[in-house]
Backbone as CSV, one residue per row, in Angstrom:
resi,resn,N_x,N_y,N_z,CA_x,CA_y,CA_z,C_x,C_y,C_z
1,MET,-5.451,-7.006,-13.197,-4.026,-7.053,-12.909,-3.585,-8.493,-12.764
2,ASN,-2.459,-8.822,-13.382,-1.946,-10.180,-13.304,-0.839,-10.249,-12.281
3,PRO,-1.071,-10.858,-11.085,-0.079,-10.831,-10.020,1.153,-11.640,-10.335
4,ARG,1.160,-12.408,-11.432,2.311,-13.236,-11.745,3.245,-12.598,-12.762
5,LYS,2.867,-11.493,-13.359,3.652,-10.911,-14.430,4.769,-10.053,-13.863
6,ALA,5.999,-10.265,-14.298,7.137,-9.465,-13.860,7.237,-8.236,-14.733
7,VAL,7.401,-7.073,-14.094,7.572,-5.847,-14.846,8.793,-5.127,-14.324
8,PRO,9.405,-4.274,-15.147,10.632,-3.594,-14.731,10.377,-2.618,-13.616
9,ALA,11.490,-2.159,-12.997,11.376,-1.261,-11.856,10.864,0.103,-12.251
10,ALA,11.017,0.512,-13.500,10.511,1.815,-13.931,9.013,1.700,-14.155
11,VAL,8.290,1.473,-13.043,6.877,1.106,-13.110,6.048,2.208,-13.752
12,ALA,5.523,1.930,-14.912,4.507,2.774,-15.565,4.959,4.179,-15.888
13,LEU,6.271,4.498,-15.794,6.693,5.851,-16.109,6.415,6.168,-17.574
14,ALA,6.581,5.168,-18.438,6.319,5.408,-19.850,4.848,5.701,-20.084
15,LEU,3.979,5.032,-19.325,2.544,5.253,-19.496,2.154,6.653,-19.061
16,VAL,2.796,7.159,-18.012,2.489,8.499,-17.536,2.872,9.519,-18.588
17,ALA,4.030,9.315,-19.239,4.517,10.310,-20.171,3.786,10.282,-21.511
18,CYS,3.432,9.078,-21.976,2.915,8.959,-23.344,1.502,8.439,-23.421
19,GLY,0.936,7.961,-22.319,-0.406,7.401,-22.358,-0.378,5.908,-22.466
20,GLY,-1.337,5.236,-21.809,-1.379,3.777,-21.804,-2.047,3.234,-23.050
21,ASP,-2.023,1.882,-23.168,-2.619,1.263,-24.347,-4.037,0.800,-24.098
22,GLY,-4.529,0.936,-22.833,-5.929,0.665,-22.558,-6.314,-0.794,-22.574
23,ASP,-5.326,-1.725,-22.465,-5.672,-3.143,-22.518,-5.825,-3.766,-21.157
24,GLY,-5.903,-2.941,-20.094,-6.093,-3.470,-18.750,-4.805,-3.870,-18.070
25,GLY,-3.635,-3.606,-18.717,-2.368,-3.873,-18.062,-1.844,-5.269,-18.282
26,ASN,-2.408,-6.031,-19.231,-1.978,-7.401,-19.438,-0.872,-7.530,-20.466
27,ALA,-0.620,-6.488,-21.267,0.431,-6.554,-22.263,1.782,-6.273,-21.627
28,PRO,2.872,-6.786,-22.226,4.205,-6.480,-21.693,4.445,-4.976,-21.730
29,PRO,5.243,-4.440,-20.807,5.521,-3.007,-20.816,6.268,-2.622,-22.081
30,PRO,5.994,-1.443,-22.633,6.666,-1.038,-23.870,8.136,-0.745,-23.621
31,ASP,8.931,-0.885,-24.678,10.332,-0.514,-24.578,10.433,0.985,-24.378
32,PRO,11.409,1.443,-23.588,11.551,2.886,-23.408,11.856,3.558,-24.730
33,GLY,11.364,4.756,-24.900,11.595,5.476,-26.141,11.437,6.958,-25.923
34,THR,11.266,7.686,-26.985,11.102,9.128,-26.918,9.693,9.481,-27.348
35,CYS,8.974,10.230,-26.519,7.612,10.634,-26.835,7.628,11.728,-27.887
36,ALA,6.467,11.966,-28.485,6.348,13.017,-29.485,6.687,14.376,-28.894
37,THR,6.501,14.501,-27.567,6.791,15.777,-26.914,8.274,15.966,-26.658
38,GLY,9.065,14.937,-26.902,10.493,15.036,-26.636,10.895,14.512,-25.276
39,LEU,9.924,14.069,-24.476,10.244,13.510,-23.169,10.819,12.113,-23.338
40,GLU,11.921,11.845,-22.656,12.533,10.532,-22.729,12.106,9.688,-21.539
41,THR,12.047,8.375,-21.736,11.646,7.456,-20.664,12.687,6.347,-20.519
42,PRO,13.866,6.682,-20.016,14.891,5.646,-19.821,14.472,4.687,-18.717
43,ARG,14.823,3.434,-18.875,14.460,2.428,-17.886,15.385,2.532,-16.679
44,ALA,14.812,2.625,-15.499,15.591,2.688,-14.264,15.856,1.283,-13.740
45,PHE,17.033,1.076,-13.149,17.383,-0.204,-12.526,17.081,-1.362,-13.478
46,ALA,17.729,-1.321,-14.623,17.424,-2.258,-15.712,17.707,-3.705,-15.360
47,SER,18.503,-3.950,-14.327,18.837,-5.331,-13.972,17.868,-5.939,-12.975
48,LEU,16.830,-5.185,-12.598,15.872,-5.667,-11.611,14.489,-5.813,-12.226
49,ALA,13.715,-6.755,-11.719,12.324,-6.936,-12.140,11.507,-7.357,-10.926
50,PHE,10.221,-7.001,-10.934,9.358,-7.280,-9.796,8.011,-7.817,-10.279
51,ASN,7.319,-8.509,-9.396,6.020,-9.084,-9.716,4.899,-8.156,-9.265
52,SER,4.198,-7.566,-10.213,3.047,-6.693,-9.935,3.348,-5.666,-8.853
53,PRO,4.302,-4.774,-9.082,4.616,-3.749,-8.083,3.485,-2.736,-7.951
54,ILE,3.210,-2.333,-6.705,2.144,-1.356,-6.471,2.670,-0.061,-5.846
55,ALA,3.913,-0.072,-5.368,4.489,1.129,-4.763,6.004,1.013,-4.780
56,MET,6.668,2.146,-4.941,8.124,2.217,-4.900,8.472,3.425,-4.044
57,LYS,9.081,3.183,-2.882,9.285,4.251,-1.913,10.674,4.199,-1.287
58,GLN,11.028,5.319,-0.666,12.234,5.404,0.146,11.844,5.773,1.564
59,ALA,12.657,5.351,2.523,12.422,5.728,3.909,12.664,7.227,4.067
60,PRO,11.985,7.871,5.010,12.157,9.315,5.194,13.620,9.698,5.416
61,ASN,14.057,10.690,4.661,15.402,11.252,4.794,16.506,10.217,4.577
62,ASP,16.221,9.218,3.764,17.216,8.182,3.479,17.089,7.777,2.015
63,ALA,17.994,8.287,1.206,17.962,7.993,-0.226,18.875,6.830,-0.599
64,SER,19.342,6.085,0.379,20.309,5.030,0.093,19.667,3.758,-0.449
65,ARG,18.348,3.577,-0.206,17.684,2.350,-0.643,16.319,2.667,-1.231
66,TRP,15.843,1.731,-2.073,14.486,1.753,-2.565,13.741,0.534,-2.033
67,PHE,12.432,0.687,-1.863,11.569,-0.401,-1.412,10.424,-0.537,-2.404
68,VAL,10.238,-1.731,-2.937,9.171,-1.993,-3.902,8.189,-2.988,-3.289
69,ALA,6.946,-2.545,-3.153,5.892,-3.422,-2.621,5.216,-4.139,-3.773
70,GLU,5.116,-5.451,-3.664,4.479,-6.269,-4.685,3.086,-6.693,-4.229
71,GLN,2.154,-6.740,-5.161,0.771,-7.066,-4.831,0.642,-8.421,-4.130
72,GLY,1.544,-9.330,-4.431,1.471,-10.663,-3.842,1.794,-10.723,-2.363
73,GLY,2.349,-9.635,-1.799,2.589,-9.607,-0.359,4.028,-9.440,0.068
74,ARG,4.931,-9.264,-0.876,6.341,-9.080,-0.527,6.754,-7.631,-0.751
75,ILE,7.685,-7.163,0.076,8.328,-5.874,-0.144,9.808,-6.152,-0.327
76,ARG,10.345,-5.693,-1.448,11.730,-5.943,-1.808,12.532,-4.659,-1.654
77,ALA,13.763,-4.787,-1.184,14.630,-3.628,-0.967,15.922,-3.808,-1.750
78,PHE,16.438,-2.680,-2.243,17.715,-2.735,-2.959,18.409,-1.382,-2.863
79,ASP,19.723,-1.396,-3.071,20.514,-0.172,-2.985,20.137,0.789,-4.106
80,ASN,20.168,2.071,-3.803,19.866,3.104,-4.787,21.082,3.296,-5.693
81,ASP,21.293,2.304,-6.548,22.428,2.265,-7.447,21.908,1.866,-8.824
82,PRO,22.142,2.673,-9.859,21.631,2.323,-11.181,22.037,0.935,-11.649
83,ASP,23.143,0.422,-11.116,23.619,-0.895,-11.517,23.186,-2.001,-10.559
84,ALA,22.291,-1.692,-9.630,21.829,-2.716,-8.676,21.271,-3.912,-9.428
85,ASP,21.671,-5.094,-9.003,21.204,-6.295,-9.690,20.608,-7.324,-8.742
86,ALA,20.382,-6.931,-7.482,19.799,-7.855,-6.519,18.925,-7.092,-5.541
87,ALA,17.758,-7.681,-5.228,16.848,-7.128,-4.219,16.589,-8.199,-3.175
88,VAL,16.451,-7.772,-1.926,16.226,-8.709,-0.824,14.866,-8.437,-0.201
89,ASP,14.339,-9.422,0.505,13.053,-9.251,1.175,13.166,-8.299,2.349
90,PHE,12.336,-7.272,2.344,12.182,-6.407,3.512,11.153,-7.027,4.445
91,VAL,10.092,-7.574,3.873,9.109,-8.371,4.600,8.363,-9.226,3.585
92,ASP,7.941,-10.406,3.998,7.205,-11.309,3.113,5.936,-11.773,3.819
93,LEU,4.791,-11.262,3.351,3.486,-11.642,3.892,2.684,-12.424,2.863
94,SER,3.368,-12.982,1.872,2.669,-13.643,0.777,1.848,-14.841,1.240
95,GLY,2.231,-15.461,2.357,1.467,-16.593,2.850,0.156,-16.192,3.505
96,ARG,-0.024,-14.919,3.716,-1.225,-14.431,4.383,-2.085,-13.542,3.485
97,VAL,-1.443,-12.765,2.639,-2.160,-11.819,1.791,-2.962,-12.551,0.723
98,ASN,-4.199,-12.121,0.522,-5.036,-12.647,-0.546,-4.823,-11.768,-1.777
99,ALA,-4.036,-12.280,-2.714,-3.702,-11.517,-3.917,-4.421,-12.105,-5.108
100,SER,-5.661,-11.697,-5.300,-6.455,-12.171,-6.428,-7.231,-10.997,-6.994
101,GLY,-7.240,-10.890,-8.326,-7.921,-9.763,-8.934,-7.294,-8.452,-8.509
102,GLU,-8.082,-7.589,-7.915,-7.584,-6.290,-7.459,-7.152,-6.306,-5.999
103,ALA,-7.246,-7.455,-5.353,-6.863,-7.560,-3.939,-5.376,-7.853,-3.819
104,GLY,-4.848,-7.706,-2.601,-3.441,-7.997,-2.355,-2.834,-6.997,-1.396
105,LEU,-1.509,-6.910,-1.399,-0.807,-5.859,-0.671,-0.980,-4.580,-1.479
106,LEU,-1.598,-3.560,-0.884,-2.050,-2.407,-1.651,-1.506,-1.073,-1.166
107,GLY,-0.885,-1.030,0.008,-0.383,0.242,0.504,0.766,0.072,1.462
108,MET,1.662,1.053,1.474,2.838,1.029,2.342,3.200,2.457,2.707
109,ALA,3.488,2.692,3.967,3.905,4.023,4.407,4.895,3.897,5.553
110,PHE,6.034,4.555,5.417,7.007,4.624,6.502,6.550,5.666,7.514
111,HIS,6.694,5.342,8.800,6.453,6.353,9.825,7.452,7.487,9.615
112,PRO,7.036,8.743,9.809,7.981,9.850,9.635,9.244,9.702,10.483
113,ASP,9.151,9.001,11.615,10.307,8.783,12.483,10.859,7.374,12.337
114,PHE,10.762,6.805,11.135,11.218,5.432,10.908,12.661,5.226,11.332
115,ALA,13.505,6.219,11.145,14.921,6.069,11.473,15.133,5.750,12.944
116,THR,14.203,6.199,13.804,14.364,5.957,15.238,13.406,4.907,15.779
117,ASN,12.206,4.786,15.183,11.257,3.802,15.740,11.067,2.567,14.867
118,GLY,11.539,2.587,13.629,11.465,1.408,12.765,10.069,0.962,12.389
119,LEU,9.096,1.869,12.394,7.701,1.491,12.139,7.295,1.718,10.685
120,VAL,6.567,0.743,10.142,6.036,0.814,8.778,4.583,0.353,8.821
121,TYR,3.742,0.972,7.989,2.312,0.664,7.964,1.960,0.077,6.605
122,LEU,1.215,-1.020,6.637,0.821,-1.720,5.413,-0.689,-1.885,5.365
123,ASN,-1.212,-1.860,4.149,-2.611,-2.205,3.931,-2.638,-3.391,2.987
124,PHE,-3.406,-4.414,3.344,-3.473,-5.603,2.509,-4.834,-6.271,2.636
125,SER,-5.124,-7.128,1.662,-6.370,-7.889,1.650,-6.132,-9.249,2.287
126,GLU,-7.089,-9.677,3.094,-6.972,-10.949,3.799,-8.308,-11.677,3.740
127,LEU,-8.250,-12.976,3.533,-9.462,-13.786,3.485,-9.589,-14.564,4.789
128,VAL,-10.642,-14.288,5.547,-10.866,-14.938,6.841,-12.266,-15.531,6.854
129,GLY,-12.346,-16.854,6.982,-13.644,-17.509,6.992,-14.462,-17.264,5.747
130,GLY,-13.782,-17.128,4.615,-14.473,-16.872,3.369,-14.868,-15.432,3.153
131,VAL,-14.524,-14.548,4.096,-14.869,-13.128,3.990,-13.595,-12.330,3.721
132,LEU,-13.622,-11.501,2.688,-12.483,-10.658,2.363,-12.528,-9.394,3.206
133,ARG,-11.383,-9.029,3.732,-11.343,-7.795,4.521,-10.069,-7.021,4.216
134,SER,-10.152,-5.724,4.396,-9.020,-4.822,4.255,-8.385,-4.633,5.625
135,VAL,-7.076,-4.834,5.712,-6.358,-4.730,6.980,-5.327,-3.616,6.885
136,THR,-5.338,-2.725,7.842,-4.274,-1.727,7.979,-3.551,-2.038,9.273
137,ALA,-2.251,-2.295,9.185,-1.501,-2.764,10.347,-0.132,-2.112,10.415
138,GLU,0.392,-2.081,11.626,1.716,-1.539,11.902,2.707,-2.688,12.084
139,PHE,3.895,-2.547,11.499,4.960,-3.523,11.662,6.225,-2.787,12.089
140,ALA,7.074,-3.477,12.827,8.303,-2.863,13.333,9.522,-3.639,12.871
141,SER,10.625,-2.906,12.751,11.908,-3.531,12.446,12.643,-3.796,13.745
142,SER,13.241,-4.976,13.836,14.016,-5.320,15.026,15.502,-5.436,14.708
143,ASP,15.904,-5.002,13.500,17.315,-5.098,13.114,17.819,-3.799,12.500
144,GLY,17.396,-2.692,13.079,17.899,-1.405,12.615,17.371,-0.965,11.270
145,GLY,16.184,-1.413,10.909,15.562,-0.966,9.670,15.882,-1.809,8.457
146,GLN,16.584,-2.912,8.646,16.936,-3.750,7.499,15.752,-4.594,7.027
147,THR,14.954,-5.091,7.961,13.773,-5.891,7.623,12.651,-5.553,8.589
148,LEU,11.440,-5.992,8.235,10.306,-5.902,9.146,10.020,-7.285,9.708
149,ALA,9.636,-7.336,10.985,9.335,-8.611,11.640,7.824,-8.840,11.625
150,PRO,7.336,-9.846,10.902,5.884,-10.103,10.866,5.279,-10.291,12.249
151,ALA,6.057,-10.825,13.196,5.523,-11.087,14.531,5.217,-9.805,15.302
152,THR,5.694,-8.661,14.822,5.456,-7.397,15.521,4.142,-6.745,15.105
153,GLU,3.379,-7.383,14.252,2.169,-6.775,13.707,1.225,-6.276,14.796
154,ARG,0.754,-5.044,14.589,-0.280,-4.462,15.450,-1.384,-3.967,14.525
155,VAL,-2.519,-4.645,14.543,-3.620,-4.296,13.644,-4.279,-3.009,14.125
156,LEU,-4.402,-2.062,13.220,-5.068,-0.801,13.539,-6.536,-0.824,13.130
157,LEU,-6.808,-1.409,11.957,-8.150,-1.293,11.409,-8.415,-2.437,10.443
158,THR,-9.574,-3.069,10.560,-10.013,-4.061,9.577,-11.410,-3.678,9.108
159,VAL,-11.646,-3.817,7.818,-12.936,-3.471,7.232,-13.337,-4.587,6.285
160,GLU,-14.467,-5.208,6.531,-14.943,-6.271,5.649,-15.450,-5.683,4.332
161,LYS,-15.230,-6.449,3.247,-15.610,-6.006,1.915,-16.562,-7.007,1.277
162,PRO,-17.603,-6.541,0.611,-18.552,-7.467,-0.005,-18.042,-8.098,-1.293
163,GLU,-17.097,-7.440,-1.989,-16.595,-7.942,-3.269,-15.072,-7.881,-3.275
164,THR,-14.471,-8.486,-4.311,-13.010,-8.530,-4.374,-12.407,-7.313,-5.061
165,ASN,-13.220,-6.534,-5.768,-12.661,-5.386,-6.481,-12.879,-4.099,-5.697
166,HIS,-12.351,-3.009,-6.230,-12.481,-1.683,-5.622,-11.956,-1.690,-4.180
167,ASN,-10.708,-2.119,-4.030,-10.124,-2.220,-2.687,-9.550,-0.904,-2.171
168,GLY,-9.026,-0.079,-3.051,-8.280,1.080,-2.560,-7.044,0.579,-1.834
169,GLY,-6.723,1.181,-0.675,-5.643,0.666,0.151,-4.396,1.508,0.216
170,ASN,-4.347,2.626,-0.510,-3.137,3.443,-0.451,-2.982,4.084,0.925
171,LEU,-1.734,4.181,1.390,-1.418,4.771,2.691,-0.386,5.882,2.508
172,GLU,-0.575,6.979,3.205,0.408,8.060,3.199,0.318,8.819,4.516
173,PHE,1.469,9.285,4.992,1.480,10.205,6.124,1.416,11.625,5.584
174,GLY,0.544,12.435,6.179,0.438,13.821,5.781,1.428,14.685,6.523
175,PRO,1.563,15.944,6.127,2.447,16.865,6.832,2.026,17.117,8.274
176,ASP,0.780,16.728,8.594,0.298,16.871,9.965,0.727,15.699,10.849
177,GLY,1.423,14.708,10.266,1.886,13.567,11.046,0.858,12.465,11.194
178,PHE,-0.342,12.633,10.619,-1.382,11.615,10.717,-1.320,10.672,9.508
179,LEU,-1.799,9.449,9.723,-1.830,8.463,8.655,-3.153,8.559,7.907
180,TYR,-3.069,8.681,6.593,-4.246,8.738,5.738,-4.428,7.382,5.062
181,VAL,-5.629,6.830,5.163,-5.955,5.509,4.634,-7.070,5.673,3.600
182,GLY,-6.778,5.341,2.348,-7.789,5.442,1.305,-8.421,4.081,1.053
183,LEU,-9.717,3.965,1.269,-10.419,2.705,1.052,-11.353,2.802,-0.147
184,GLY,-11.425,1.721,-0.939,-12.356,1.662,-2.050,-13.781,1.474,-1.570
185,ASP,-14.722,1.490,-2.505,-16.140,1.435,-2.114,-16.624,0.030,-1.762
186,GLY,-15.741,-0.971,-1.859,-16.130,-2.315,-1.472,-16.469,-3.226,-2.624
187,GLY,-16.556,-2.647,-3.828,-16.724,-3.479,-4.997,-18.131,-3.576,-5.535
188,GLY,-18.214,-4.245,-6.665,-19.459,-4.294,-7.414,-19.510,-3.109,-8.364
189,SER,-19.924,-3.324,-9.578,-19.948,-2.252,-10.560,-20.868,-1.120,-10.127
190,GLY,-20.328,0.092,-10.090,-21.144,1.256,-9.756,-21.492,1.385,-8.290
191,ASP,-20.735,0.725,-7.409,-20.993,0.804,-5.970,-22.463,0.517,-5.665
192,PRO,-22.943,-0.704,-5.937,-24.373,-1.010,-5.813,-24.919,-0.847,-4.401
193,GLN,-24.054,-0.971,-3.379,-24.522,-0.817,-2.004,-24.446,0.628,-1.512
194,GLY,-23.954,1.521,-2.356,-23.889,2.925,-1.981,-22.947,3.199,-0.823
195,ASN,-21.902,2.400,-0.673,-21.006,2.572,0.468,-20.297,3.925,0.468
196,ALA,-19.861,4.373,-0.715,-19.104,5.616,-0.775,-19.949,6.824,-0.364
197,GLN,-21.271,6.732,-0.560,-22.152,7.857,-0.217,-22.740,7.739,1.185
198,ASN,-22.433,6.645,1.867,-23.004,6.403,3.186,-22.010,6.822,4.270
199,PRO,-22.315,7.883,5.017,-21.373,8.340,6.053,-21.229,7.371,7.223
200,GLN,-22.070,6.340,7.268,-21.977,5.345,8.335,-21.036,4.195,7.964
201,ARG,-20.508,4.189,6.753,-19.603,3.141,6.297,-18.214,3.708,6.049
202,LEU,-17.186,2.906,6.324,-15.812,3.347,6.090,-15.396,3.160,4.639
203,LEU,-16.076,2.269,3.910,-15.711,2.014,2.520,-15.978,3.249,1.655
204,GLY,-15.075,3.475,0.701,-15.211,4.623,-0.174,-14.875,5.927,0.509
205,LYS,-13.965,5.871,1.482,-13.626,7.068,2.255,-12.109,7.268,2.324
206,MET,-11.720,8.499,2.657,-10.352,8.799,3.040,-10.339,8.965,4.556
207,LEU,-9.670,8.058,5.251,-9.654,8.054,6.704,-8.367,8.710,7.211
208,ARG,-8.447,9.349,8.357,-7.276,9.987,8.962,-7.196,9.557,10.419
209,ILE,-6.089,8.932,10.799,-5.942,8.447,12.169,-4.584,8.849,12.732
210,ASP,-4.519,8.868,14.046,-3.297,9.209,14.769,-2.675,7.913,15.283
211,VAL,-1.608,7.463,14.641,-1.004,6.184,15.022,-0.104,6.312,16.248
212,ASP,0.155,7.538,16.685,1.084,7.754,17.802,0.401,7.801,19.161
213,THR,-0.922,7.730,19.173,-1.638,7.709,20.446,-2.571,6.514,20.469
214,GLN,-2.747,5.965,21.645,-3.637,4.813,21.836,-4.489,5.063,23.080
215,PRO,-5.416,6.012,23.005,-6.204,6.383,24.180,-7.033,5.221,24.714
216,GLY,-6.885,4.955,25.992,-7.648,3.878,26.617,-7.342,2.516,26.054
217,GLY,-6.155,2.347,25.472,-5.791,1.065,24.880,-6.318,0.861,23.480
218,ALA,-6.933,1.889,22.892,-7.434,1.795,21.522,-6.265,1.650,20.558
219,PRO,-6.485,1.085,19.378,-5.374,0.886,18.445,-4.856,2.168,17.804
220,TYR,-5.638,3.233,17.847,-5.219,4.502,17.261,-5.995,5.630,17.927
221,GLY,-5.557,6.844,17.696,-6.262,8.007,18.212,-6.963,8.748,17.098
222,ILE,-7.992,9.498,17.455,-8.709,10.338,16.489,-8.134,11.744,16.601
223,PRO,-7.682,12.332,15.498,-7.071,13.666,15.550,-7.974,14.697,16.207
224,ALA,-7.369,15.583,16.937,-8.114,16.646,17.620,-8.874,17.488,16.606
225,GLY,-10.065,17.891,16.980,-10.877,18.719,16.109,-11.791,17.943,15.187
226,ASN,-11.665,16.615,15.176,-12.557,15.809,14.347,-13.965,15.864,14.930
227,PRO,-14.976,16.245,14.125,-16.339,16.381,14.677,-16.936,15.060,15.143
228,PHE,-16.329,13.927,14.763,-16.851,12.627,15.160,-16.001,11.988,16.253
229,ALA,-15.177,12.792,16.911,-14.237,12.238,17.898,-14.937,11.535,19.054
230,ALA,-16.173,11.916,19.355,-16.865,11.295,20.475,-17.509,9.969,20.119
231,ASN,-17.526,9.623,18.844,-18.133,8.366,18.432,-17.289,7.183,18.850
232,PRO,-17.877,5.991,18.993,-17.074,4.802,19.299,-16.080,4.531,18.189
233,LEU,-14.931,3.939,18.556,-13.939,3.596,17.561,-14.454,2.477,16.666
234,CYS,-13.926,2.407,15.464,-14.326,1.363,14.526,-13.974,-0.013,15.086
235,ASN,-14.728,-1.010,14.647,-14.514,-2.405,15.024,-14.974,-2.741,16.448
236,VAL,-15.526,-1.770,17.153,-16.030,-2.041,18.505,-17.451,-2.590,18.382
237,GLY,-17.680,-3.775,18.938,-19.008,-4.381,18.851,-19.437,-4.713,17.447
238,GLY,-18.441,-5.028,16.595,-18.756,-5.389,15.222,-18.894,-4.224,14.286
């Protein structure tokens, strides 16, 4: 993935409908057209462009705006208007996010109660002391949901990675109200360290945490009924 390439807001819709070209994503996006099946792929928000977008979302129960997360660490917001021609920063973490290769800002999820609590969860890659790690953190809005304040960051989970590829990082809230965190296997061709098959490692897993509880001052709660609920929380004692 080339973090410097600008692509239109209709991210990959044409590829979904007609199939990709298999060149690794380095070619310019194709012009919209009509597939052999008759499906049309009109370009959405033709006056806007973004740098390596990884997610396009709306806040819960609010269709008035779109939010586009860019791999480089910025989230851009704009009005849900086909003629929109300007996007503003919702948050900019580009000075902190390590956006190289497959690393970068990789996941975004609005809290189901964003309208009242202003909370958003991000997953991004960070380089600390030469070690790459995956960070899942909570950020809050202090201006009624217009922007996120970087100073409000509350880190929920950090996981060190041996390689720069296979990051995963997608975030979604389930219908159960819990946050689901998808992590890659940590990198290296074919998962050479076997992280995905190792139940003692978080890499290569789908994690489920309760962001609304902080038992004993912990950064998150473990959902009731989890068979591993009695285990120590991650990041304790290394």
